[in-house]
C-alpha positions in Angstrom: -17.7 -3.1 12.0 -15.5 -5.8 10.4 -11.8 -5.3 10.1 -9.7 -7.0 7.5 -6.4 -7.1 5.6 -6.0 -6.3 1.9 -2.9 -7.9 0.5 -1.4 -6.4 -2.6 1.0 -8.8 -4.4 4.0 -7.2 -6.0 5.7 -9.3 -8.8 8.4 -8.4 -11.2 10.2 -10.4 -13.9 13.8 -9.4 -14.2 15.2 -8.3 -10.8 15.8 -10.6 -7.9 13.5 -10.7 -4.8 10.1 -11.3 -6.5 7.4 -11.6 -5.3 6.7 -9.2 -2.5 3.6 -7.9 -0.8 2.1 -4.6 0.6 -0.4 -5.2 3.3 -3.2 -2.7 4.1 -5.9 -2.9 6.7 -9.4 -1.7 6.4 -12.6 -1.4 8.3 -16.1 -1.5 6.8 -19.6 -1.0 8.0 -21.2 -3.9 6.0 -21.1 -7.5 7.2 -22.3 -9.3 4.1 -20.0 -11.8 2.3 -19.6 -9.6 -0.7 -18.7 -6.5 1.3 -19.4 -3.4 -0.7 -17.3 -1.3 1.7 -14.2 -3.4 1.3 -14.7 -3.4 -2.4 -14.7 0.4 -2.5 -11.6 0.6 -0.2 -9.8 -2.0 -2.5 -10.7 0.1 -5.5 -9.1 3.1 -3.7 -5.9 1.1 -3.5 -6.1 0.3 -7.1 -6.4 4.0 -7.9 -3.4 4.7 -5.7 -1.2 2.2 -7.5 -2.5 3.4 -10.9 -1.5 7.0 -9.9 2.1 5.9 -9.2 2.6 3.3 -11.9 4.9 5.5 -13.9 7.6 5.0 -11.2 7.8 1.2 -11.9 9.1 -0.9 -14.8 6.5 -2.4 -17.2 7.4 -5.9 -16.0 6.2 -5.1 -12.5 2.6 -5.7 -11.4 0.6 -4.9 -8.3 -2.4 -7.1 -7.9 -5.2 -7.8 -5.4 -6.8 -11.2 -5.6 -10.3 -10.3 -4.6 -10.2 -11.4 -1.0 -10.1 -9.4 2.3 -9.3 -11.6 5.3 -10.5 -10.8 8.8 -8.2 -9.8 11.6 -8.7 -9.6 15.3 -12.3 -10.5 16.3 -12.9 -11.1 12.6 -10.2 -13.7 12.1 -11.5 -16.5 9.9 -13.8 -14.3 8.0 -13.2 -13.7 4.3 -15.0 -11.1 2.2 -15.0 -10.9 -1.6 -14.0 -7.9 -3.6 -13.3 -7.3 -7.3 -9.8 -8.4 -8.1 -7.5 -6.0 -9.9 -4.0 -5.6 -11.4 -2.0 -2.5 -12.1 1.2 -2.7 -14.2 4.1 -0.3 -14.2 4.6 1.7 -17.4 8.3 2.8 -17.2 11.1 1.1 -19.2 12.4 -2.1 -17.7 15.5 -0.6 -16.1 15.4 -1.5 -12.4 17.0 0.2 -9.4 18.2 -2.4 -7.0 15.2 -3.9 -5.2 16.6 -2.6 -1.9 15.9 1.0 -3.1 12.3 1.6 -2.2 10.2 4.7 -1.7 8.7 4.6 1.7 5.3 5.8 2.9 5.1 6.5 6.6 1.4 6.3 7.6 0.0 8.0 10.7 -3.2 7.7 12.7 -4.5 10.4 15.0 -3.7 8.4 18.2 -1.7 5.4 19.3 1.9 6.5 19.4 4.0 3.8 17.9 1.0 1.5 17.3 -0.6 4.3 15.3 2.1 4.2 12.7 2.6 2.1 9.6 5.0 1.8 6.6 4.6 0.7 3.0 7.7 0.0 0.9 7.2 0.8 -2.8 9.7 -0.9 -5.1 11.5 -2.0 -7.0 11.5 1.3 -8.9 12.6 2.3 -12.4 16.1 3.6 -12.4 14.9 7.1 -13.6 13.5 7.6 -10.1 17.0 8.1 -8.7 18.8 11.4 -8.6 22.6 11.5 -9.1 23.0 12.1 -5.4 21.3 8.8 -4.5 17.9 10.3 -3.4 14.5 9.8 -5.1 14.0 12.2 -8.0 11.9 15.0 -6.6 9.0 15.0 -9.1 8.7 11.2 -8.6 8.6 11.6 -4.8 6.0 14.4 -5.2 3.9 12.2 -7.5 3.9 9.4 -4.8 3.2 12.0 -2.1 0.2 13.3 -4.1 -1.1 9.8 -4.5 -0.8 9.2 -0.7 -2.7 12.4 0.0 -5.4 11.5 -2.5 -5.7 8.0 -1.0 -6.1 9.4 2.5 -8.7 12.0 1.3 -10.7 9.3 -0.4 -10.6 7.0 2.6 -11.5 9.8 5.0 -14.3 11.0 2.9 -15.8 7.5 2.3 -18.0 7.4 5.4 -18.7 3.6 5.3 -15.2 2.5 6.4 -11.6 3.5 6.0 -8.1 2.4 5.4 -5.8 2.5 8.4 -3.4 0.9 10.8 -4.3 -2.2 12.7 -2.5 -3.0 16.0 -2.4 -6.8 16.6 -1.2 -6.3 20.2 -4.0 -3.9 21.1 -6.6 -5.3 18.6 -7.4 -1.7 17.6 -7.9 -0.3 14.1 -7.0 3.4 13.6 -7.9 5.4 10.4 -5.1 6.9 8.3 -4.9 10.7 8.9 -1.6 11.5 7.2 1.1 10.0 5.1 4.6 11.2 4.3 7.1 10.1 1.6 10.6 11.1 2.7 13.3 12.2 0.3 15.4 9.1 1.0 15.3 5.5 -0.3 14.4 2.9 2.3 15.4 -0.7 2.6 13.1 -3.4 3.8 15.4 -5.8 5.5 14.7 -9.5 6.1 14.7 -10.6 9.8 17.6 -12.8 8.7 19.8 -9.9 7.7 
């Protein structure tokens, strides 16, 4: 079973810090160059971002370039998928880029190496409550999209999205994801 990384580029036009990336890992059953399993898993990510695009300004885009690159034993392999782009639909009023919604991903095993994080931002300013936490309906929308992504991945049968541990060279399927009621900051290693 090949294991690869799917990179989702995050670009925005008016706030500082662009571009960014969200990295997901996937395993598929097919080994052909145009991997149908990775294509389906990439399409699941497209649906995930489309389900949450109302949280982001219209000048922000999430895009996947149509390549899945191998990791671990599959390093050096590249599989083709259909490229896609999802654009935010909210007005172009940005929260500071440091205010991200966070998804904490979990696998069934692995302790710390069975955990992952995805930072979603920069967000539209309507996503913030007056008390400085994410607006609850927005947080619930993202949580629902996380739950739907995990259900799609789990139900696929020919591969899955999950967490890859470089140190152990092990891929673990997502089994849960949580969106806390706090903003998160992705810090640079230079901070």
